[in-house]
N, C-alpha and C positions, 0 to 999 in steps of 0.2 A: 633435581628431577622429581616430578610429582608422580605418585603412584595412584592410579585409578583403582577404586574399590570394585572388585569383581563380585557379582552375585554368586552365592554358593551354587555349585552344580548339583542337579538332582541325580540321585542314584537311579539305577534301572528299576528297582522296586518301587521307588517313588513315582517314576514316570508311568509305570504300569498302573499304579493305584490311581493316578490322576486321570489316565485314559479311561479306566473303568468308571470313574466318577462322571466324566463327561458323557460317556456312552449311556450311563444310567439316567442322567438328567435328560438327555435327548430322547431316550425311550419313554421316560415319564411324560414328557411334553407330547410325544406322539400319541400315547394312549389317551391323554386328556383331550387332545384335539379330536381324536377319533370318537371318543365317548360323547363329546359335546357337539359333534358335527351336524346333528339333526335338530339342533335348537336354533331358532331364528333370531331371537332377541334375548339378551341377558341383562337384567337390571339389578343393581345392588341397592339395598336399602341400608342406610348408614347414619351413624350419629357420632358426635364427638364424645359423648358420655352416656352411661347407662341410665335407665330410669325415665327416659323421655318418651317411651312408647314405640320405639323403633320396631320391635317384633309385632306389636299390634297393628302398626301400619303395614308391615310386610305381609302379614297374614290376610288382612282385609283387602289389600291390593290384589293379592293372588286370587282370593275368592271372588272378588269383583270381576277380574279378567275372565275367570272360568265362567261366571254367570253371563258374560257377554258373548260366550261361544268360543273363546280361545282355548287351546290346549296348553295347560299351565303346569309347571313344576315349581316346587318351593324347597330350596335348600337351606337348612339351618346350619350356618357356618359358625355359629357361636358355640364352640365345642365344649367349653367348660361351664357354660350356663345355658343349656338348650331348653327353650320354652315353646318352640313353634308347634310341636305336636299337641301340647296341652291347649294352646290358644285356639288352634283350628279345630279341636275336638276330634282328633283321629282316634278311632276305636280299635283299629288293628295296626300292628307295627309293620315297618319295612322288614325285609328279611334277606338273607344271603342264600342264593341258589347257584350252584356250580361256579362259585367264585365271583358272582355278580350280585350287586345290591338291587333288589327289586323294590321300588318305592311303595309306601303305603298310599292309600287313596282316601281322601276326605273332601267331601263337597265339590267333587270334580277336579281336585288338585292332587297331583302326585307329590308326595312329601318324603323327604329324607332328613333325619335328625339324629344326633348322637344319643338322644334320650331313648330311642328305640333299642339301643344296645347296652343300656344300663340294666343291672339286675334289680335295683331299687330306684324308684323315682327320686327319693331324697338323698341318694348317694352323691357325695362330693367327687367331682372329676378333678383330680389334682395332677395336672399335666404341666411340665415345663415347656418352653417355647418349641423345641424340636419335636416333641410329641404332638403338640397341637398342629404343627406344620405337617407332620406325617398323617395325622387323622384327616385333615382337610384334603390332602393329596389323595388319600384312599377314597374318600367320597367322590372326588372329581374323576378319578380313574375308573372306579368300579361300578358306579351307578348306571343302571340301564334305564335312561329317561325315555328313550324312543323319540318319536317326532313331537316336538313342542313348538308352540308359537312364542311362549315366554318362559324363561326361568327367572324367578324372583329369588334373590339371594339375601338372606338376613345375615348381615355381617356382624362380627363382634364390635363393640364400641371402642373408641379411642384411636390412637395413632401409632400403636406399637406393632409387635411382631405378627399377631394373628390377622388383623385386617390387611397388613402389608403383604402377607402370604397370598391372600385372595386376590389382591389387586395385581400382583406380579404373575400369578399363575393362571388366573381365569380372565380371559379377555372380555371385559364387560362393555356393553354398549353405552352405559351411563349409570349415574347414581342419583337416587332420590335421597336428599338429606332431610333428616327429621330433627326438629328442635321443639322446645316448649317456649312459652312467652317470657320466661325469666331471663334476665340479662346474662347470667352466668352460662345458661344453656346455649344462648345465642353465641356467646364467645367461643364455647367449645365446638359448636357447629361450624363456626368460621375456621377454626383450626382444622377440622376434618375436611372442609372444602379446600383449604390450602394444600392439604396432603394429596387429595385427589388431583388437583390441578398440577402439582409437581410431577405426578405420574402420567400426565397428559391424557387423562380420561375425562369424558364429558360429564358435567354436572347437569342433570336434566331439570332440576328444580328443587325447591324447598317446600316442605310441608310443616306447618305449625300445628302441633298436637296439644291437647289439654287446654284449649282456649276456653275462656269463660270467666265468671265472677271470681273464682278462686285465684287464678294466676294472671288474669288479664288477657291481653292479646296485642298483636301488632309487631312483636319482635321479629318473627319470621319474615313478614312482608318487608320490614325495614332492612333486614339483613340481605334479602334478595335484591332490593333496590341499591343498597350500598355496593354490592358485589357484581351488579349487572346480570343477575340470574332470574330465571322464571320463578314466580311465586305460584305454586300449584294449588294452594288453598289451606284453609283451617279445618281442623277436626276438633269439635267441641268435647269437653268432658261431660259425659252423659251416663245415666244409669243403665243405658242399653249395653254398656260394656261389662255388666255383671254376668251376662250369660256365658256359660262355659261349655255349651253343647255345640255351638256353631259360631262362626265369625259374625260379629255384630252387623256387618254390611248386608248379611243375608236375613237378619232378623228385625232390622229397624229401617223404616222409610227415611228417617232423618239422616242416619248414617249413610244410607244409600245415596241420598242427594249430595252429601259432601264428597263422596267418591266419584259421583258423576262429574262433579266440578274438577276434581283432581285428575280424572282420566282425560277430560277435555284438554287441559293444559299439557298433560303428559303426551297425549297423541300429537299435539303440535310440535313439541320438542323432539319426539322420536322421528317425526317426518323430517324435521330440519337436519337431523344427523343420519338420515336414510336408514333407520332401524325400526320402521313401523311395519309389522307383518299384516297381511290381509287376514280378515276373520276366517276362521275355519270352524264350521259348525260340526259338532260331534255329538 
């Protein structure tokens, strides 16, 4: 006679704890859905590695969309290395009022970043995975975005816990993948694209950053061709990015032209996935 192995029975205390966990997760999802319910389109800006200019692209894309007349929010989801507020030139921080986070305003963009809640700018944020997960969820649940046409989310780089939390918690309409011309950066970008595809989220296209004499060019376009994706455009390495008072897209005609091109391709892809909001003049 064979004896089938029976799974251990849960105690009443364990069942109640499990039930509380399920209820808590459901309530968390409900609050996130409610908070983000007035946002039409959510775009993640993502890269397989740090140092490719992902935050610079996210900030300039958000500022560009605001310049076109859209209502735009920018969420810095890079919890342990938050740079969005500095890159966009925010002069006043976001703050908490009656349990809700009220975003900062900079160049027509509503901004939330962990950097607003640091005592010192150069303070190291030393968080383990669960703490990063909790911080991201607090931003998603507590921020009072209001009515937005676009929420641009600057994701942490890589394919580990932090970007996975965003992808599983926040229903994004698609991702813009940022790479630089070097072959290693393109390889890491490919890894990040494969992660997004495994989670069945749209890849809207690829932007190649830092193109020029120093690093060359073409890797982003080749990657897009290899993977059957839209190549949104190149962003050259320019002195215009030295400005720290406003996004370069608002200060340089050359950078503006590059984002005109990126937006043209992005518009087409958003229309394909039925996620292109009508312009709202504000």
